[in-house]
N, C-alpha and C positions, 0 to 999 in steps of 0.2 A: 905184270904192271906195276909199277911205283907205286905208291899214293898221290906223286906230282903229276906224273902221267895221266893217272884216272881224273884227277882233280880238272887239266887242262882237258880230256876227254868232254869229261860233262860239261864245261865251261861253254867249249864248243857245240855242246848237241844242245845245249841249252838258249845258245846264240843263234842255232839257227831255227832252233823253234819258236823264238821271239820272231827273226825277221819273216819267217812263213808265217806267220800270224799279223804282222803287221800287215804284209803284203796282201794278204787273203780279207785284210781289212781297211783296205785302200778306197776311200770314196770313189773314186773314179778310175774307171779301168778301159784304156783304148780297145775298144772292137772293132772298128772298120777304119781305112782310112781310104778314099777313094781321090786320085790323083787326075790334077788339072792341068794336062799336057799343052803347053804353048801361051799359056796365061798368066801375062807377065804383067807388076807392078801392083798397088795393095789392093789389096782386099777389103770391103767393106761389111753394112751389115746382108739379114739373110732370113727368108719365109720359108713356113713349112705349108705342103700341102696335105692336109691328114690322110682323107679319100685316094691321092691319088701317089701316095707317099713318094714326094717330090721334096726337094730343098730349089730356093732361089737363091741363088748365091751370087753379088754387088761385086764382080770382078773391075774393080772403080779403073786403075791404071791401066786394065785392057778395053774400056769402052763394051763391057760386055754383060749377059746376064747368062754367067752359065747353070743350065739347069740337070739334076740329078737325080735318075731314080736311084730308088733307097734300097728297092729290096736286088737291084742287079748288083748293085755297088759300081753306078758308073754314070756317068757326066752323058744324058741324051740330047742334049741341044745346045746353041748357044744365041745368043739373040743377041743381033748386033746393029752395030749403025747407034749405037748412045753414049752419050760426052759424060764422063766419068761418073756412072752409076752408084749411087748413096745409098737412097731408100729405097724396100723394097716389099711389099705389102699382098698376100691373095684372101685373097675374101673368096671364101667355101662354097656359099649360097648360090654366088655367081657364076661362080671359077674366071675369076677375072683379077690380072697379077696387075698391079700400080706400081711402078718403078719410079721414081723422084732423080733428075738427073741433078750436078752441079751445072754444068755447061749452060747457057742459057734458060736454066733452071723450070728444064723442060719434064712434063710426068706425064710420060707416055703409059699407057690402057691397055691390056693384052688379053686377047681369048685365050683361057688357061687349059685349051686341049687344041687349037691348031699352033698357039703362040702369033700370032699376026696383030697388030696394031686395029681397036675400035673405039680410041680415043685421045685427046690429047689435049692436057693445059699448061697454057703458059707464064709463070711466074716470074720468069723476066731473069730469074740469078737464084742459082744454091738453094737449087731446091734440096732436102736432107732425109731427115726421117720422115717415117709414114706409120701412123697408126690407123685401125679399124675400128668403129664402137659399132659392133654388134647389135646391141641395141634399137640403136637409134639409124643407123644404115650409112651409116658417116664416113668417111676418111678424112684424116686430118695431115697436113701435107706443111712442113717446116722449110720459110724458105727466107732468102734473099736478107737485108740487115736486121729485120724484127717485126716479122708475122708468121703465125698459120691460117692455112687456108683451108677452109669445114666445103667437103666437096661430099654430093649425091652420090653415095657408091651406087646405085641403080641406073642413072642414067649420064655418070661420071662430068656433070655439071657445077662448077663453084657457085657457090649461097654465100658465100660468106666469109669474110678473111679473121682475125682475131693479132690486133696488134701490141707487138715487144718492143722492150727499149734497145735489141738487137742480137744477132742475127742466132736462133733456140740452133739448141744439140738435143741431145735424147730429150724427149717427155713422155709420158705416161699418164694417159685415161684412167678414171675410176671409174670402177665394174656398179657399183652397189652405191655412186653419188654424181656429180653434175662438173668434178672439177676436173683440171688437166694439171698435170707439175709438169714444169720446162725446165732445165736448166740455161742459163744466161750466161753462159761463160765469161763474155765478155763485158759482162753488167756487174760479173762477180756476185749473180743472187741465182735462186728458185723461184720461178715464177709460177703464181698459183691465179687458173685463170677458173671462172665460172663459164661452164662452155652454154648455161642457157641464154647470158647476158653476154656471150663474147667479149668479155672483157677482162684486164688482170686484176685482181681483187686482195692481191696481200703478193709480199716479198719476201724471200727467205735467206737471210745470210747463213752460209756452212764453216764460221766460228776460226776466219784466215785460211781455210783451207781452198784454193783456187783450182782452175783448169775444172772444172765442174762437167764432165763431157755425159759419163753412163751413168742411169738410175735404174730402179727398180723399184715398186713397192708390195710392203705384205698390209691387203689392209683390215685383214680381220683383227692387228694387233698397232694397228694405225701409223704405219710406222716405213719411211719414204729413206732408201738408201741413194747415196748419192757418191759417185766416183772420183774422186779430185787425184787431178798430178800435181798442183804445188802446191803442199807437199803431196808425196804418194799417199792417200788417205783414202777409208770409208767415213763416209758420216751418216750418221745415223739423224734422221727427223723427227720429232712429233707430226702427227699430221692433224694434230686437233689443234698445235698452238703453232708450229715450227722453231720449235723449243731443240737446241741439240740434246740429242739421245746419249751418244757416245761417241769414239772417234775410235778408230780403227787402222795402224799402219798397213798397208798395201805392197805388193809390187810397181814398179813404173809403169805408166802409158797405158792405162787401164781404157778398155774403149766399149765394154759390153759389162752390164752387170746385171744376175738373174737372182730372182729368190726361188728357192723350193721349199713349197707350204708344205709337203710332206714332209720334210727330214727337219725343216727349221733353217737352213742352213742358205750362205749368200754366196753364190761365184761369179769371184771380178775375172775379168781375160784379160789379163797385161801383157804389153806390148813386149816387156823385159822377157817374154817367154815362158809365163806362168799363168794357171789357174788357179787365184789365191781361194781358197774355201775357208770362210769364218762362223763359227759356229751361232746361232742364237737362242740359248740357254732359257732367255724366259724376254719378255721384250724393252728390258731396260741393260739388259746383260751381255755380251758377243764377245769372242774369243778368237783369235786364229786358228783353225783346226790343222791345217797344213798348208802346203802347195805342190803343186803337181808340174812338172816341168812340161813346156811343150816345143814352141819355135821364136827365133828373134822375130818378132817384127809382128808375130799372132796374137792380133787384140780385140778380132772380132769373135762372134760367133751366135750359137741361139740353142735354148734350152728351150726341149719340148716337152714336158711332165709328162703327159701321156704314153711317152718313149721311154718314160725315168733315162734321157738321154741330152748331154751335152755334144752341141755341137762347134769346134773350135776350126777357123779358119787360117791356114800357116799361108804368107804371101812368098813369092817370088823374091830370093833372094843371093845374090852368086850364085852355088852349087846347088842350094836349096830352093826346091819344084813347089809351085803351087798345091795347093790341097790339103781337102776337108778330113781332119776329123772326129770322129765319133767316138763317144767315151759313152759307155753305161754307168750308171751310177749308182752304186752298189747300197 
């Protein structure tokens, strides 16, 4: 073998070794794909049932919620007769499912076992994101041209509402405090609510980044992660002051953002067909780690820390069929 050939061989071997190492070190690994044949249109938000290992998927464009058995890796039920379902929350201790619908603003409550309707709330228009406050046993539902409804989880009755300047998109509840952070994109700010007073106590700007739809929170480091679409950027806010700490460019059309406290990473699920992974070196320092290819329009999902799993919803587009992808976090 010539010295030139030997060099090429060594180079190829080294390249192969590097490639294998890089692949094995990939932050996300696709481990399961669950097809949802017959489901058409957009897919919105998801919820997880830990005891039953079920995933509830808002098939907005199909007017259904698809119920997946993760042990079997298949769909086991479709909740039909909905009106563009957008938000869903599962309450484990009550075995109840809350589903918020865009059409007529109806939020339906289902028994977790029978999946039959056991209650209904009418918010008149555009019921959207749903969150559960486990400590206070309250459900919060964003709706209409500017409101968040407060609902008793135990009896499914509305007990109040909080006025906002425009329609709320993603919002997050503090676990170790009384605040709610709310994206209000049409007003170009993040609203900060005191949920004891049920009123807005601050409005934070995102430094000329607009279209703020998804959001995640890191309470231990006092950080709020806001996904913006114009331009495509992740904005990091200090939750003590509302100041902008960092801005990181991300892929287009983000609709869900999650914080992984174990690995100090942020996952931004983007409709441009990417999962952007950002590393938190320290509370002030953030850098783009990598991008994972998904599919066109796949912009919603759910991170389940106890499973080390990131679920991503792939919508039906042309020959691309609806499916839920399960990524193992490495």
